[in-house]
MITI-857658 format. One record per residue (C-alpha): y, x, z; residue number from 1. Coordinates in steps of 0.5 Angstrom, whole numbers, padded with zeros to 4 digits. Layout:
! residues N
+-------+-------+-------+-----+
!    yy !    xx !    zz !   n !
+-------+-------+-------+-----+
!     Y !     X !     Z ! NUM !
...
+-------+-------+-------+-----+
! end
This chain:
! residues 270
+-------+-------+-------+-----+
!    yy !    xx !    zz !   n !
+-------+-------+-------+-----+
! -0033 ! -0008 ! -0023 !   1 !
! -0038 ! -0003 ! -0019 !   2 !
! -0038 ! -0005 ! -0012 !   3 !
! -0045 ! -0001 ! -0011 !   4 !
! -0043 !  0006 ! -0013 !   5 !
! -0050 !  0008 ! -0011 !   6 !
! -0057 !  0008 ! -0007 !   7 !
! -0061 !  0013 ! -0004 !   8 !
! -0066 !  0010 ! -0001 !   9 !
! -0064 !  0004 !  0004 !  10 !
! -0058 !  0008 !  0003 !  11 !
! -0052 !  0005 ! -0002 !  12 !
! -0046 !  0008 ! -0002 !  13 !
! -0039 !  0002 ! -0003 !  14 !
! -0036 !  0005 ! -0008 !  15 !
! -0029 !  0002 ! -0005 !  16 !
! -0030 !  0006 !  0000 !  17 !
! -0031 !  0013 ! -0004 !  18 !
! -0025 !  0011 ! -0008 !  19 !
! -0021 !  0010 !  0000 !  20 !
! -0023 !  0016 !  0003 !  21 !
! -0021 !  0020 ! -0004 !  22 !
! -0014 !  0016 ! -0004 !  23 !
! -0013 !  0019 !  0003 !  24 !
! -0015 !  0027 !  0001 !  25 !
! -0010 !  0025 ! -0004 !  26 !
! -0004 !  0023 ! -0002 !  27 !
! -0005 !  0027 !  0004 !  28 !
! -0004 !  0033 !  0000 !  29 !
!  0001 !  0031 ! -0005 !  30 !
!  0005 !  0030 !  0002 !  31 !
!  0003 !  0038 !  0006 !  32 !
!  0006 !  0041 !  0000 !  33 !
!  0013 !  0036 !  0000 !  34 !
!  0013 !  0038 !  0007 !  35 !
!  0013 !  0045 !  0006 !  36 !
!  0018 !  0044 ! -0001 !  37 !
!  0023 !  0040 !  0004 !  38 !
!  0022 !  0045 !  0010 !  39 !
!  0019 !  0042 !  0016 !  40 !
!  0012 !  0042 !  0019 !  41 !
!  0006 !  0042 !  0015 !  42 !
!  0001 !  0041 !  0020 !  43 !
!  0005 !  0036 !  0024 !  44 !
!  0005 !  0033 !  0018 !  45 !
!  0000 !  0033 !  0016 !  46 !
! -0002 !  0031 !  0023 !  47 !
!  0003 !  0026 !  0022 !  48 !
! -0002 !  0023 !  0015 !  49 !
! -0008 !  0022 !  0019 !  50 !
! -0006 !  0019 !  0024 !  51 !
! -0003 !  0014 !  0020 !  52 !
! -0008 !  0014 !  0016 !  53 !
! -0012 !  0012 !  0022 !  54 !
! -0006 !  0007 !  0024 !  55 !
! -0006 !  0004 !  0017 !  56 !
! -0013 !  0001 !  0017 !  57 !
! -0013 ! -0003 !  0024 !  58 !
! -0006 ! -0005 !  0022 !  59 !
! -0010 ! -0008 !  0015 !  60 !
! -0014 ! -0013 !  0019 !  61 !
! -0010 ! -0015 !  0026 !  62 !
! -0004 ! -0018 !  0019 !  63 !
! -0011 ! -0020 !  0015 !  64 !
! -0013 ! -0024 !  0022 !  65 !
! -0006 ! -0026 !  0023 !  66 !
! -0006 ! -0029 !  0016 !  67 !
! -0011 ! -0033 !  0016 !  68 !
! -0011 ! -0035 !  0024 !  69 !
! -0012 ! -0043 !  0022 !  70 !
! -0019 ! -0039 !  0018 !  71 !
! -0021 ! -0035 !  0023 !  72 !
! -0021 ! -0040 !  0028 !  73 !
! -0025 ! -0045 !  0024 !  74 !
! -0031 ! -0040 !  0023 !  75 !
! -0031 ! -0035 !  0029 !  76 !
! -0037 ! -0031 !  0026 !  77 !
! -0033 ! -0029 !  0021 !  78 !
! -0029 ! -0024 !  0025 !  79 !
! -0035 ! -0020 !  0024 !  80 !
! -0038 ! -0020 !  0017 !  81 !
! -0040 ! -0016 !  0013 !  82 !
! -0035 ! -0019 !  0008 !  83 !
! -0029 ! -0018 !  0013 !  84 !
! -0031 ! -0012 !  0015 !  85 !
! -0031 ! -0009 !  0008 !  86 !
! -0025 ! -0012 !  0007 !  87 !
! -0018 ! -0007 !  0006 !  88 !
! -0014 ! -0013 !  0010 !  89 !
! -0007 ! -0013 !  0008 !  90 !
! -0003 ! -0008 !  0006 !  91 !
!  0004 ! -0010 !  0009 !  92 !
!  0000 ! -0010 !  0016 !  93 !
! -0002 ! -0002 !  0014 !  94 !
!  0004 ! -0001 !  0013 !  95 !
!  0007 ! -0003 !  0020 !  96 !
!  0001 ! -0001 !  0024 !  97 !
!  0003 !  0007 !  0021 !  98 !
!  0010 !  0007 !  0022 !  99 !
!  0010 !  0005 !  0029 ! 100 !
!  0005 !  0010 !  0028 ! 101 !
!  0009 !  0015 !  0025 ! 102 !
!  0016 !  0012 !  0031 ! 103 !
!  0012 !  0014 !  0036 ! 104 !
!  0009 !  0021 !  0034 ! 105 !
!  0015 !  0024 !  0030 ! 106 !
!  0019 !  0023 !  0037 ! 107 !
!  0014 !  0027 !  0041 ! 108 !
!  0013 !  0032 !  0037 ! 109 !
!  0021 !  0033 !  0034 ! 110 !
!  0020 !  0030 !  0028 ! 111 !
!  0026 !  0028 !  0022 ! 112 !
!  0025 !  0021 !  0021 ! 113 !
!  0027 !  0020 !  0016 ! 114 !
!  0026 !  0028 !  0012 ! 115 !
!  0018 !  0026 !  0014 ! 116 !
!  0019 !  0019 !  0012 ! 117 !
!  0023 !  0021 !  0004 ! 118 !
!  0016 !  0027 !  0004 ! 119 !
!  0010 !  0021 !  0006 ! 120 !
!  0013 !  0015 !  0000 ! 121 !
!  0010 !  0019 ! -0006 ! 122 !
!  0005 !  0019 ! -0003 ! 123 !
!  0003 !  0013 ! -0001 ! 124 !
!  0004 !  0010 ! -0008 ! 125 !
!  0000 !  0014 ! -0011 ! 126 !
! -0006 !  0014 ! -0005 ! 127 !
! -0005 !  0006 ! -0006 ! 128 !
! -0005 !  0006 ! -0014 ! 129 !
! -0011 !  0008 ! -0013 ! 130 !
! -0013 !  0005 ! -0007 ! 131 !
! -0013 ! -0001 ! -0010 ! 132 !
! -0018 !  0001 ! -0016 ! 133 !
! -0023 !  0001 ! -0011 ! 134 !
! -0020 ! -0007 ! -0011 ! 135 !
! -0022 ! -0007 ! -0017 ! 136 !
! -0029 ! -0005 ! -0016 ! 137 !
! -0031 ! -0009 ! -0011 ! 138 !
! -0028 ! -0015 ! -0014 ! 139 !
! -0023 ! -0017 ! -0008 ! 140 !
! -0016 ! -0018 ! -0009 ! 141 !
! -0017 ! -0022 ! -0015 ! 142 !
! -0013 ! -0025 ! -0019 ! 143 !
! -0012 ! -0034 ! -0022 ! 144 !
! -0016 ! -0035 ! -0028 ! 145 !
! -0011 ! -0034 ! -0034 ! 146 !
! -0013 ! -0035 ! -0042 ! 147 !
! -0009 ! -0028 ! -0043 ! 148 !
! -0011 ! -0022 ! -0048 ! 149 !
! -0012 ! -0018 ! -0043 ! 150 !
! -0016 ! -0022 ! -0037 ! 151 !
! -0022 ! -0019 ! -0033 ! 152 !
! -0029 ! -0023 ! -0033 ! 153 !
! -0032 ! -0021 ! -0026 ! 154 !
! -0040 ! -0022 ! -0027 ! 155 !
! -0043 ! -0018 ! -0020 ! 156 !
! -0047 ! -0022 ! -0016 ! 157 !
! -0046 ! -0017 ! -0011 ! 158 !
! -0039 ! -0017 ! -0011 ! 159 !
! -0039 ! -0025 ! -0010 ! 160 !
! -0043 ! -0024 ! -0005 ! 161 !
! -0038 ! -0018 !  0000 ! 162 !
! -0032 ! -0021 ! -0003 ! 163 !
! -0033 ! -0028 ! -0006 ! 164 !
! -0030 ! -0027 ! -0013 ! 165 !
! -0031 ! -0032 ! -0018 ! 166 !
! -0036 ! -0029 ! -0024 ! 167 !
! -0035 ! -0030 ! -0031 ! 168 !
! -0029 ! -0033 ! -0030 ! 169 !
! -0023 ! -0030 ! -0034 ! 170 !
! -0018 ! -0027 ! -0029 ! 171 !
! -0011 ! -0025 ! -0028 ! 172 !
! -0012 ! -0018 ! -0026 ! 173 !
! -0007 ! -0017 ! -0021 ! 174 !
! -0010 ! -0011 ! -0017 ! 175 !
! -0010 ! -0007 ! -0024 ! 176 !
! -0002 ! -0010 ! -0024 ! 177 !
! -0001 ! -0006 ! -0018 ! 178 !
! -0005 !  0000 ! -0020 ! 179 !
!  0000 !  0002 ! -0025 ! 180 !
!  0006 !  0000 ! -0022 ! 181 !
!  0005 !  0005 ! -0016 ! 182 !
!  0002 !  0010 ! -0021 ! 183 !
!  0008 !  0010 ! -0024 ! 184 !
!  0014 !  0009 ! -0016 ! 185 !
!  0009 !  0015 ! -0016 ! 186 !
!  0013 !  0018 ! -0023 ! 187 !
!  0019 !  0015 ! -0021 ! 188 !
!  0019 !  0019 ! -0014 ! 189 !
!  0015 !  0026 ! -0014 ! 190 !
!  0021 !  0026 ! -0019 ! 191 !
!  0026 !  0024 ! -0015 ! 192 !
!  0024 !  0028 ! -0008 ! 193 !
!  0024 !  0035 ! -0012 ! 194 !
!  0031 !  0033 ! -0014 ! 195 !
!  0037 !  0033 ! -0009 ! 196 !
!  0038 !  0027 ! -0004 ! 197 !
!  0041 !  0024 !  0001 ! 198 !
!  0035 !  0024 !  0008 ! 199 !
!  0031 !  0017 !  0007 ! 200 !
!  0034 !  0015 !  0001 ! 201 !
!  0028 !  0015 ! -0003 ! 202 !
!  0023 !  0013 !  0002 ! 203 !
!  0028 !  0006 !  0002 ! 204 !
!  0027 !  0007 ! -0005 ! 205 !
!  0020 !  0006 ! -0005 ! 206 !
!  0021 !  0000 ! -0001 ! 207 !
!  0025 ! -0003 ! -0006 ! 208 !
!  0021 ! -0001 ! -0011 ! 209 !
!  0013 ! -0003 ! -0008 ! 210 !
!  0017 ! -0010 ! -0006 ! 211 !
!  0019 ! -0012 ! -0012 ! 212 !
!  0011 ! -0010 ! -0015 ! 213 !
!  0009 ! -0015 ! -0009 ! 214 !
!  0012 ! -0021 ! -0009 ! 215 !
!  0011 ! -0022 ! -0017 ! 216 !
!  0004 ! -0019 ! -0017 ! 217 !
!  0004 ! -0024 ! -0012 ! 218 !
!  0005 ! -0031 ! -0016 ! 219 !
! -0002 ! -0029 ! -0019 ! 220 !
! -0006 ! -0027 ! -0014 ! 221 !
! -0011 ! -0032 ! -0012 ! 222 !
! -0010 ! -0033 ! -0004 ! 223 !
! -0017 ! -0037 ! -0001 ! 224 !
! -0012 ! -0040 !  0005 ! 225 !
! -0007 ! -0045 !  0004 ! 226 !
!  0001 ! -0042 !  0005 ! 227 !
!  0002 ! -0042 !  0014 ! 228 !
!  0008 ! -0043 !  0012 ! 229 !
!  0008 ! -0047 !  0007 ! 230 !
!  0013 ! -0047 !  0000 ! 231 !
!  0013 ! -0043 ! -0007 ! 232 !
!  0012 ! -0037 ! -0002 ! 233 !
!  0007 ! -0034 !  0002 ! 234 !
!  0007 ! -0029 !  0008 ! 235 !
!  0007 ! -0023 !  0003 ! 236 !
!  0013 ! -0025 ! -0001 ! 237 !
!  0017 ! -0025 !  0005 ! 238 !
!  0015 ! -0019 !  0008 ! 239 !
!  0018 ! -0016 !  0000 ! 240 !
!  0024 ! -0020 !  0001 ! 241 !
!  0025 ! -0017 !  0007 ! 242 !
!  0022 ! -0010 !  0005 ! 243 !
!  0026 ! -0011 ! -0001 ! 244 !
!  0033 ! -0013 !  0003 ! 245 !
!  0032 ! -0006 !  0008 ! 246 !
!  0031 ! -0001 !  0002 ! 247 !
!  0038 ! -0003 ! -0002 ! 248 !
!  0041 ! -0004 !  0005 ! 249 !
!  0040 !  0003 !  0005 ! 250 !
!  0039 !  0006 ! -0001 ! 251 !
!  0047 !  0002 ! -0004 ! 252 !
!  0051 !  0005 !  0003 ! 253 !
!  0047 !  0013 !  0001 ! 254 !
!  0050 !  0012 ! -0007 ! 255 !
!  0055 !  0010 ! -0006 ! 256 !
!  0057 !  0015 ! -0001 ! 257 !
!  0054 !  0020 ! -0003 ! 258 !
!  0058 !  0018 ! -0011 ! 259 !
!  0065 !  0019 ! -0006 ! 260 !
!  0070 !  0026 ! -0007 ! 261 !
!  0068 !  0027 !  0000 ! 262 !
!  0060 !  0027 !  0000 ! 263 !
!  0059 !  0032 ! -0006 ! 264 !
!  0065 !  0038 ! -0002 ! 265 !
!  0060 !  0036 !  0003 ! 266 !
!  0054 !  0037 !  0000 ! 267 !
!  0057 !  0043 ! -0004 ! 268 !
!  0058 !  0046 !  0003 ! 269 !
!  0052 !  0046 !  0006 ! 270 !
+-------+-------+-------+-----+
! end
């Protein structure tokens, strides 16, 4: 755990911010390379990536506030507290915000929606994996107590002060679970996107894989606020189920169509 990377005089740099910036730049580099390979307007795609990055930050914060509405109603001062402002927010809120911004931008700049989404998918997975390392460094998004041998113990008082992570208790390393899964997803998507595929196949595969990972990780992730909907599943898990269903329906439809002889003849005639 390393919530602060360095101090210079009165200035200190959060490790989380550095890793998020690195994640954004690496993701943008991958997306730009794949866009050129797919014959898309690379400059327009990079600009879209920058817009999506900003929209992700806004959307993640908004979703964080919406999920914990009862808490922020009781504690309105926490909305602009240092811990809330430094928190990464809810990833699904960022994803939704980015999708809305992307839909508007692609329509105005005449970028094909599905091929563009396909080149974004590997970059999103890689960037998210790096970003989760930032979560681990900061101590946020921590897991439930565990006795498993790979459990982690946070000890930095600054991290507890900033994000509230419990100290000296063995916890599930949920940040590392998700980070490792995202790197694996990136490898799968990067391999698949460079092979012949139907438009939308890569982004739908990403939705299936990430939603499955997030659904499972949520069972061992700590949530300070109660589930606003009640029941065994929280908000992120319901969103995961919805996204996995959408991704699976589209992916299976495309795979089924691609496996027919007619589709094969069309693919060879292009």
